[in-house]
Backbone as CSV, one residue per row, in Angstrom:
resi,resn,N_x,N_y,N_z,CA_x,CA_y,CA_z,C_x,C_y,C_z
1,MET,1.056,-1.173,-0.067,-0.072,0.086,0.125,0.807,1.083,0.002
2,ARG,1.741,1.376,0.685,2.554,2.695,0.876,3.098,2.760,-0.769
3,ASN,3.710,1.544,-1.355,4.287,2.029,-2.920,3.445,2.465,-3.397
4,ARG,2.076,2.109,-3.155,1.141,2.849,-4.231,0.712,4.294,-4.116
5,ALA,1.050,4.720,-2.573,0.846,6.089,-2.339,1.884,6.997,-2.861
6,ASN,3.095,6.069,-2.701,4.637,6.834,-2.923,4.520,7.270,-4.528
7,LYS,3.635,6.063,-5.123,3.461,6.345,-7.025,2.769,7.261,-6.942
8,ARG,1.528,7.578,-6.133,0.626,8.492,-6.339,1.231,10.012,-5.962
9,LYS,2.130,10.202,-5.166,2.799,11.478,-4.617,3.847,11.779,-5.518
10,GLY,4.695,10.858,-6.232,5.197,11.166,-7.595,4.582,11.537,-8.634
11,ALA,3.663,10.970,-8.890,2.751,11.439,-10.090,2.336,12.935,-9.903
12,ALA,1.843,12.965,-8.880,1.133,14.515,-8.424,2.085,15.644,-8.560
13,TRP,3.382,15.124,-7.993,4.721,15.965,-8.117,4.938,16.403,-9.780
14,GLU,5.261,15.404,-10.623,5.463,15.242,-11.996,4.336,16.422,-12.551
15,THR,3.089,16.160,-12.033,2.204,16.701,-12.865,2.016,18.353,-12.256
16,GLU,2.414,18.745,-10.777,2.644,19.984,-10.423,3.647,20.808,-11.235
17,LEU,5.061,19.980,-11.409,6.362,20.232,-12.130,5.960,20.989,-13.669
18,LEU,5.290,20.012,-14.353,4.782,20.203,-15.731,3.715,21.241,-15.891
19,THR,2.781,21.393,-15.289,1.979,22.596,-15.502,2.461,24.077,-14.935
20,GLY,3.609,23.817,-13.908,4.064,25.173,-13.602,5.148,25.341,-14.555
21,LEU,6.121,24.313,-15.328,7.055,25.022,-16.150,6.406,25.214,-17.533
22,ARG,5.242,24.864,-17.899,4.349,25.108,-19.083,3.996,26.848,-18.832
23,SER,3.547,27.007,-17.332,2.598,28.213,-17.069,3.970,29.392,-17.248
24,ALA,5.182,29.133,-17.229,6.157,29.935,-17.128,6.664,30.017,-18.803
25,GLY,6.014,29.185,-19.336,6.401,29.469,-20.827,7.653,28.280,-21.486
26,GLU,7.636,27.378,-20.619,8.832,26.298,-21.193,7.802,25.170,-22.241
27,ASP,8.522,24.734,-23.029,7.926,23.983,-23.844,8.362,22.603,-23.595
28,THR,7.214,22.274,-22.558,7.544,20.946,-21.865,6.261,19.948,-22.154
29,GLU,7.189,18.453,-22.310,5.985,17.373,-22.303,6.268,16.152,-21.324
30,ARG,5.402,15.494,-20.971,5.733,14.308,-20.021,6.459,13.160,-20.963
31,LEU,7.390,12.176,-20.574,8.063,11.612,-21.351,7.016,9.884,-20.802
32,ARG,7.159,8.999,-21.706,6.266,7.873,-21.265,7.127,6.786,-20.509
33,LEU,6.897,6.134,-19.614,8.089,5.032,-19.266,8.071,4.157,-20.227
34,THR,9.505,3.784,-20.328,9.884,2.715,-21.206,10.693,1.434,-20.449
35,GLY,10.387,1.028,-19.202,10.837,0.098,-18.758,12.353,0.221,-18.250
36,ALA,13.201,-0.597,-18.709,14.869,-0.901,-18.671,15.649,0.534,-19.130
37,GLU,14.737,1.212,-20.465,15.591,2.077,-21.102,14.795,3.449,-20.902
38,ASP,13.996,3.661,-19.710,13.472,4.787,-19.326,14.164,6.072,-19.704
39,GLU,13.605,6.890,-20.220,14.117,8.370,-20.524,13.857,9.672,-19.813
40,GLY,13.348,9.430,-18.715,13.263,10.447,-17.477,11.546,10.488,-17.697
41,ASP,11.220,11.932,-17.001,10.123,12.088,-16.522,9.395,13.117,-17.483
42,LEU,9.999,14.198,-17.463,9.523,15.387,-18.615,10.934,15.742,-19.441
43,VAL,10.598,16.435,-20.576,11.721,17.042,-21.401,11.159,18.474,-22.014
44,ILE,12.026,19.354,-21.654,12.140,20.785,-22.144,12.452,20.841,-23.514
45,ARG,11.961,21.005,-24.568,12.369,21.338,-25.825,13.127,23.020,-25.852
46,GLU,14.178,22.826,-26.034,15.050,24.306,-25.930,15.058,25.228,-27.205
47,GLY,14.693,24.334,-28.233,15.195,25.146,-29.354,16.184,24.952,-30.254
48,ASP,16.488,24.931,-31.615,17.927,24.454,-32.132,18.170,22.867,-31.871
49,GLY,17.403,22.348,-31.685,17.582,20.635,-31.430,18.275,20.190,-30.285
50,LEU,17.973,21.286,-29.107,18.733,20.927,-27.814,17.528,20.880,-26.588
51,PHE,17.493,19.628,-26.007,16.686,19.184,-24.892,17.277,19.107,-23.576
52,THR,16.396,19.402,-22.466,16.904,18.806,-21.049,16.086,17.950,-20.618
53,VAL,16.416,16.831,-20.195,15.211,15.679,-19.733,15.565,15.914,-18.317
54,ILE,14.246,15.934,-17.319,14.064,16.338,-16.474,13.928,14.778,-15.830
55,GLU,14.390,14.441,-14.444,13.928,13.263,-13.698,13.370,13.929,-12.420
56,ALA,12.050,13.945,-12.210,11.531,14.637,-11.341,11.216,13.573,-10.011
57,LYS,11.755,14.172,-8.752,11.730,13.193,-7.674,10.948,13.885,-6.418
58,ASN,10.131,12.836,-5.795,9.436,13.571,-4.351,9.807,12.154,-3.626
59,ALA,10.840,12.230,-3.107,11.435,11.288,-2.299,12.539,11.497,-1.267
60,LYS,12.779,10.623,-0.666,14.068,11.018,0.369,15.384,11.303,-0.565
61,PHE,15.958,12.321,-0.035,17.072,13.106,-1.078,18.218,12.071,-0.954
62,GLU,18.586,11.670,-2.160,19.657,10.797,-2.546,20.314,11.455,-3.695
63,PRO,21.377,12.276,-3.853,21.817,13.005,-5.140,22.344,12.400,-5.954
64,GLY,23.393,11.351,-5.279,24.418,10.647,-6.097,23.563,9.621,-6.924
65,PRO,22.664,8.845,-6.504,21.936,7.954,-6.972,20.961,8.590,-7.886
66,PHE,20.186,9.469,-7.856,19.450,10.321,-8.788,20.152,11.177,-9.950
67,VAL,21.102,11.613,-10.027,21.929,12.214,-11.060,22.378,11.290,-11.979
68,ASP,22.921,9.873,-11.230,23.410,9.033,-12.035,22.131,8.380,-12.768
69,GLU,20.827,8.727,-12.173,19.876,7.824,-13.021,19.326,8.994,-14.265
70,ALA,19.498,10.029,-13.848,19.180,11.104,-14.977,20.384,11.030,-15.815
71,GLU,21.226,10.864,-15.954,22.342,10.719,-16.729,21.966,9.341,-17.903
72,ARG,21.848,8.365,-17.011,21.493,6.985,-18.366,20.080,7.420,-18.653
73,GLU,19.124,8.215,-18.115,17.788,8.423,-19.209,18.079,9.593,-20.267
74,ARG,19.510,10.424,-19.813,19.505,11.234,-20.691,20.274,10.539,-22.168
75,LEU,20.907,9.517,-21.607,21.770,8.756,-22.966,20.461,7.717,-23.722
76,ASN,19.434,7.562,-22.901,18.119,6.584,-23.463,17.549,7.483,-24.395
77,PHE,17.327,8.732,-23.910,16.584,9.947,-24.642,17.077,10.026,-25.897
78,ALA,18.463,10.325,-26.005,18.960,10.460,-27.402,19.231,9.437,-28.020
79,LYS,19.592,8.082,-27.706,19.529,6.934,-28.369,18.513,6.780,-29.054
80,HIS,17.289,6.612,-28.411,15.927,6.266,-29.029,15.251,7.235,-30.296
81,ARG,16.082,8.629,-29.924,15.635,9.525,-31.040,16.977,9.886,-32.341
82,GLY,18.069,9.240,-31.995,18.890,9.255,-32.838,19.926,10.496,-32.638
83,ILE,19.666,10.999,-31.566,20.209,12.444,-31.327,21.436,12.449,-30.730
84,ASP,22.312,13.010,-31.043,23.428,13.475,-30.621,23.464,13.607,-29.193
85,PRO,23.943,12.596,-28.165,23.682,13.023,-26.687,24.145,14.322,-25.898
86,ARG,25.018,14.986,-27.091,25.563,16.608,-26.602,24.595,17.491,-26.814
87,GLN,23.441,16.984,-27.312,22.225,17.775,-27.645,21.229,17.876,-26.382
88,VAL,21.446,16.766,-25.963,20.461,16.498,-24.575,21.104,16.929,-23.060
89,GLU,20.565,17.760,-22.279,21.181,18.037,-21.122,20.308,17.112,-20.070
90,SER,20.715,16.769,-18.753,19.628,16.019,-17.882,19.880,16.842,-16.656
91,VAL,18.805,17.112,-15.780,18.676,17.459,-14.294,17.962,16.663,-13.690
92,VAL,18.026,16.779,-12.076,17.013,16.272,-11.641,16.537,17.165,-10.639
93,VAL,15.096,17.281,-10.671,14.009,18.233,-9.862,13.290,17.666,-8.786
94,VAL,14.171,18.172,-7.367,13.724,17.211,-6.030,12.738,18.357,-5.304
95,LYS,11.675,17.712,-5.231,10.355,18.466,-4.435,11.192,18.490,-3.164
96,ARG,10.670,19.853,-2.884,11.222,20.238,-1.178,9.543,20.471,-0.651
97,ARG,9.751,19.535,0.873,8.703,19.365,1.719,8.125,20.671,1.920
98,GLY,6.944,20.709,1.659,6.054,22.070,2.249,6.362,23.364,1.316
99,LYS,6.957,22.830,0.026,7.199,23.921,-0.998,6.599,23.756,-2.240
100,GLY,6.187,24.760,-3.033,5.861,24.744,-4.056,6.778,24.465,-5.460
101,TRP,6.752,24.169,-6.730,7.522,23.443,-7.899,8.550,24.905,-7.678
102,ARG,8.595,25.808,-7.665,9.627,26.988,-8.086,10.482,26.957,-6.958
103,LYS,10.301,26.518,-5.865,11.241,26.160,-4.687,12.128,24.889,-4.309
104,ALA,11.991,23.852,-5.665,12.536,22.663,-5.313,13.900,23.062,-5.897
105,PHE,14.624,21.617,-5.804,16.063,21.621,-6.022,16.255,21.229,-7.222
106,VAL,17.597,21.847,-7.765,17.814,21.205,-9.139,19.353,20.557,-9.134
107,LEU,19.355,19.610,-9.498,20.617,18.880,-9.361,21.184,18.439,-10.672
108,SER,22.638,18.782,-10.660,23.215,18.300,-11.782,24.819,18.005,-11.261
109,THR,25.918,17.941,-12.258,27.214,17.803,-12.025,27.723,18.822,-12.328
110,VAL,29.195,19.508,-12.058,29.953,20.529,-12.539,30.259,20.131,-13.809
111,GLU,30.551,18.825,-14.147,30.928,18.803,-15.302,29.625,19.156,-16.505
112,ALA,28.405,18.534,-16.376,27.453,18.987,-17.186,26.762,20.372,-16.886
113,TYR,26.969,20.998,-15.803,26.440,22.244,-15.707,27.382,23.480,-16.442
114,PHE,28.571,23.109,-16.449,29.508,24.000,-17.276,30.032,23.461,-18.386
115,GLY,29.573,22.470,-18.818,29.619,21.988,-19.984,31.015,21.496,-20.670
116,LEU,31.804,20.894,-19.527,33.169,20.435,-19.756,33.360,18.861,-20.000
117,ASP,34.150,18.816,-20.912,34.488,17.286,-21.683,34.547,16.473,-20.355
118,ALA,33.758,15.043,-20.761,33.896,14.059,-19.558,35.293,13.363,-19.788
119,ALA,35.891,13.403,-18.532,37.181,13.192,-18.584,37.466,11.762,-18.464
């Protein structure tokens, strides 16, 4: 039963984030679950063929595993569409207890945020 409640909380958070980003003018859509090759929860089309894949989390704060998951999903998104992975960024947006979508945390790595080549 607890798992079902957690799924509902997660789905509600994705919807809140999607609605909020759209209201702020972002070209955002929900991504479908694809099993082992999941692509993330939401995607923002940035224009010029660039995308930001969002992994939305409403769970215990675990930044390392969250960012690793978002990176895998970024690569899956690019692979499934035949896009150069360099055209796709990924972030994790983590809900803060008692706060709305605008006050959520955004996680990335220094490498990704500053566009540094992978070492």
